[in-house]
N, C-alpha and C positions, 0 to 999 in steps of 0.2 A: 196675043194669045200666049197662055203661059206655057213653060216647057214641061214636059212630062218627066217625072222622077225616075231615076235609074234604080231599078229593082236590086241589082248587083251591089250598088253602093250601100243601099239600106240594109242589105243582108250583112255586109262586111261590118257596117257600123253596129248591128245588134250582137253579131258574134264577138267583136271586140269588147262591147259592154259587159256581156256576160263572163268573157275571160278576166277582165278587169276585176269584176265583183268577186269572182272565185279567188283569184289571188288575193284581193283585199281581205277576204273573209280568213283565208288560211293564216296570212301573216299577222293581221291585227286580232283576229279571234284568238290565236295561241297566246298572245299577250307577251311574245318573247322578243319582239323586234326592238323594244326599249328597255329591255331587262339586261343586267350583267350577268351572264353565265360563263360557266367554266367547265370544261370537261376533263374528267378524271378517269384513271383506268384502275381496275381491282382484278386480281387473279385469284381464283377460287380453286381449292384443291377438291372440295366437296362437290358432288353431283349437283348440277344446276337445274335438274329436271324440274319443271315447274316455273322457272323464270323466264319470263318473255320480255321483249322488246316493249317498253311503255311501262313496266311494273315501277312501281314507287321506290323511291329512295328516301328514307326517313332518317331523321336525327332526334333520338330520344322519343320516338313514336309520332315525330311531326313531319309530314311530307315537305322536303325540300327540293326535290328533282325526280328524275326518272332515269330508266336503263335507256340508252340509245343504240347500243351495238352488243351483240354477243358473238365472239369469234371462237374458232378453234384453236388457232395458234395466232400470236402477234408478238414479235421482238423478244424472244424467249429461246432458252436452251432447248434442243430438239428432244431431250429425254426428261423435259419438264412436264409433270402431269397436270399443271394448272390450266384453268380456262379463263381467257381474258374477257371481261365485262367492261364496257365503257359507260360511264353515267355522266350526267349533265346536272349540275347544282346551280341553283338559283342564287348567286352571292347577294344580290340586292333584297331577297326575301328573307334571308338569314340576318341582315343588319337592320332593314327598316320594318319588316312585319314581326319577325320573331325576336328582335332584341339581341341577336348575337353578335356583338361588336367583334367579329373576326372575319377578316378578309382573306379568304383561302386563295385568291388569286395572287397574293404576295407570297413569293417563294420562300422567304424567311419565316414569315408567321405560319405557313403550311407546314414547314419543317419542324418547327416548334411544336404544333399540334400533334404531329405524328411521334417524333422522336421523345418529347419531354412528357406531354399530357397523355400520350398512348392512344391517339385516335386511330380506330380499327373498323373494319367493315365485317359484316356477318349476315350469312343468309338467314332469313326467318321465314316461317310459313304464315301465309296470309289466311289460309282456310284450310283445316284438316280435311273437310269433304272434298273440296277441289284441287288440293296440294299446290295451289299456286304459291309462288315464293316471292319476297321483295328484299331489298337490302337495307339493313339497319346500320347507321353509323353512330358510334358512341366512343366514350372514353373507357380505356382498360389500363389502370395504374400498374397491373400485375401481367401486362402483355410480354414485358421483356423487351429486347432490342427488335427493332423492326427488321423483318426479313422481306427484300425486294426481289421480284422475279424479272421484271423488266431490264433488259440489257441496254447498256449506255451506247450511244451513237459513237461509233469508232472514230470519227473525225472531229466532233465537237466535244465528246466525252460527257455530254448531257443526256437526261432523259427526254424521250419525245413527249410524253405525258406525265403529269404529276400522279404517282402511285400511291394510293391508299392501302397499306398492308391489311391483311385479312386474318381472321381467327377462324377456327373450325367451329361450326354451329353444332356438330353432333348428330345433324340429320342422318347422314350416311349410316352412322352405327345404329342409329333407332330404326331405319329402314332395314338394315340388316337383321336387327333382332326381331323385328315383327315379321320378316320373311321367313326367318328360321322357326318361329313360333307357328306360322301358318302351315309350314311344311310339315312340322311335327304333328300338328292337329290333323293334317290331311291323311297322315299315315295310320291314324288311329282306327282300327276296325269296328266302326260303330254297329255295323250290321251283326258281327259276331257277338258284340256285347249284348246287343238287344236280343239275339237268339238265346244266349245263355240265361239272360235275366227272365225270358219267357220260360224257358225250361225249369229254372228254379221255382218261379211262382206256380207252374203246373204241378210240379212235385209237392210243394207246400200244399196247395189245394187238395191233391189227393191225399196226402198225409192227415189233413184236418178232417177230410170226409171219412177216413178210417177211424177215427177216435169215437169210442162208444160213449158219448157224453151222458145218455140216459143211464147206462150202467154205473158210470162213475158218480152221477148224481144221487142214485138209489144206495149205493154203499156209503157214501158221505151222510146221507140221511139215517141209514141204519147206525153208522158209527155214533152219530151224535144222539141218538135214542138210546143206545148203550150206555153212553156216558151219563146221560140225564138219569138214567135207571140206577147207575152205580152211585151217583152223588146224593140220590134221594134214598138210599138204603138206609134204615135205622142202625144197622150195626156199624155202618161207616161213620155215621154221626156219632155213635157212643165211642167208637175208637178215636175219633178226633178229640172228644172231650176228654179221654183218658190220656191222650197224648199231650194235651194242654196242661192237665194236672201234673203229669211226670215233668214237663217242662217247668213248671212252676216250682215243684219241688227241687229240681236240679238247680234253678237259680238262687233258691233259699239255701241249699247246702253250699253253694259257691260262696254266698254272702257269708255264712258262718265260717267257713273255711278261711276266707279272706280276713275276717275278724280275729280268729285264732292265730293266723300267720302274722298278723300284726303284733300280737303279744309275744309270739316265739322270736320273732325278729328283734323285738325290744330287748328280750333276755339275753338273746345271742350277743346283741350289741354291748350290753353290760359285760357279759364274760369275756368278750373280746378286749373291752377296755381293762378289765383286772389282769388279763394275761398279758397284756401291753404293759402294764405297771410293775408286774412281777419280773417279766424279762429285763425292764429297765434296772430293777433293784439287783438283779443277778448280774448283769453286766457291771454295775457299780462296784459290787463285791469283788467280782473277778479282777476288776482294775487294782481295787486295794491290796488283794493277795498278791497280784504281780509286783506291786510297789514293795510289799513287806518281804519278798523273797529274792528281791534284786541282789547281785553280788555285793554290792557296796552298802546295803542297808543294815543298820544297827541290829534289828532283830535277827538276821540271817547269822551275824557274827556271833551274837549270844547263843544262838541255837547250835552253830558249829562247836562253839567252846564247851557247852554243856554236853554235846554228844562225845566229845573228845574226853572230858573228865569221867563221863560214865563209862566209856570204853576202858579207861585206865583202871577204874575201880572194879570192873568185871575181870580184868586180866588179874589183878591182885588177889581177887576171891579165888580164881581158878587155880592160881599158885598155892593159896593156902589150902584149898581142897585136895590138891595133889600131895601136899605135906602131911596132911593129917591122914590122908589115905595110907601113906607109907609109915607113918608114925602115930598110931592111934593113942599112945600113951601121952602125948604131948599136951594134951588138953588137962593132964592129971600133974604132970611133973614139969611141964614147960619144955622148952627147946634146949636140947643139949649142945654143949658147945664141942667141938671137935678138937 
């Protein structure tokens, strides 16, 4: 006769099988048991609101890991405002799947990536609607010297985790600006603006209603009729004809005057040319006279000599006249000897 099965043993076997299946699913389903991963730490000064455990860690937009822990403080100065975030990077995925031949688990290679190539971490927004954040890793050649927040172990002098320096994403500043803008908008008195606008429209409507459009239209029509009557008046047409004739005569007179002026201008030009020639000759004659009466010129010497001789002759005549006046008989008997 067969032995009856123990229900407790069967139950324990079933429970053990279920637990084993769950553990296998968690370990093998995650795919990390056979992968080479490395844990790094980043310190962010920006607000991490929207960053959750399990958020993606990307390199140039390609996911290479995830956020594993977010703490308030970890191995840093008490006055430090930075928030520590732990991430796990799949080193094998970088090398085998993405073709990045960089082993970040090697201390020397990691330090070259940070200090020489400028590897930096930055918070990025996954969705503007949800506000969820992720961590983006990339090279920044203009990042400057690396700034480390993590303190070294006092005994070994080493860091507990490899620290990837961070750069500000500007999200905090954007949030502040948006908050300030929303605050300013909330202070606008939209109700008062609406009431004033409604009041202005009401006044405009009342003003338009008071305008006598029919009266204005009647006056405009009457004005146009008067203008039509004036323009159709025979006297106005005659006056227009006379005015045209006067204008034509004026143009003819101006043409004649312009023609006469041409002749006058030509004669005046000839007169000016003759005057210019005469002045040139006078200037030449003046120059010749100046040359003739210069102190050393022969003409001036002869002129001065003639004037001297003439002066001597006049003096002799004066002496003779005086003598004859005293002796009138001298013309008959001649000069008497004393």
